[in-house]
C-alpha positions, 0 to 999 in steps of 0.5 A: 518577227522575233528579235533573232529573225530580225538580226538575221535579216539585217545581217543578210541585207548588209553585204559588208563585213568587218575584217578581223583584227588579227587579219588587219594586224597581219596586213598592217605589219606586212606593209609597215615592215618594208619601211622599217627594213629600208630605214635599217638598210639605209642607216645601219645594215647587217654586221660584216661578220654576220656569217661568223657570228651565226656560229655564236649561240648568244648571237642566235639567242638574240633573235630567239628572244626578240621573236618570242617577245614579238609573238607574245605581245601580238597574242596579248594585243589581240586579246586586249582588242576585245571588249571587256578583255583584261590582261590577267594571266595573259601577262605570263606570256612575257615570261617566255622571252624573260626566261630565255634571257635568264637562261642565256645569262646563266649560260654566259656566267658559266663560261670560263673566259667571259669578259668583265661584267661591265664590259658586257653590260655597256658593250659598244652600241648601247646608245645606238641600240636604244635609238635604232630600235625605237625609230625602227619600231615607229612604222610598225607601231603605227600599223599596229595601232591602226589595226587594233582600232578595229577592235574595242579595247577596254584598256586602250593605253594597255593595248597600246603599250603591247602594240609598242612591245610587239613593234619593238620586238620586231624592230629589235629582231631586225636590229640584232643582225647589225648589233655586235654586242651579243651578250645576253646581259647587254640584250637584257639591259639595252634591248629591254630599255628600248622596248620600254620606251616604245611601249610607253609611246604606244601607251600614250598613243593608244590612250587616244587612238584606241579609245572606244 
């Protein structure tokens, strides 16, 4: 019996199959998301003027940016879960949310009656923003790391960092419905800081949890 036939025989005798990493990640996030939603509703809740805020393009932009970040980070995380995979050109996916934010900031600069830059930068919820997004990310990050363990990342810390970024992107999407600071400048500053914090946590955890 040659090697190929031996492999086919062994595979046929083994009825169990590993669930793909992407499927595991989806299932994990589906189960973790309600935990973050409950945390959000218990401590924060949606802003009272959300229906009016939806008419503000900068309010809508927050969701476009955070979802773009989450989707981009998910794609990179799944790529990095493969053996011998490197970041390479996949890093350019992060240019999507960054570019959207840049367009938003340029659009805000053209507004004739915009508020002073420092007022837009500091906003009303900067501290709450970073803390809330970080905490809401934790259940999602735990689920993402458990799912990525089914892969074999060559760079566990890097894969963990992107797991943190995708978790922060999803958590920021949730938090955006509470946040009354709609300026793209505020989002670029404080949402980004929260993403960096969670990505750092993910990198530290990934270096241990995802080590192959």
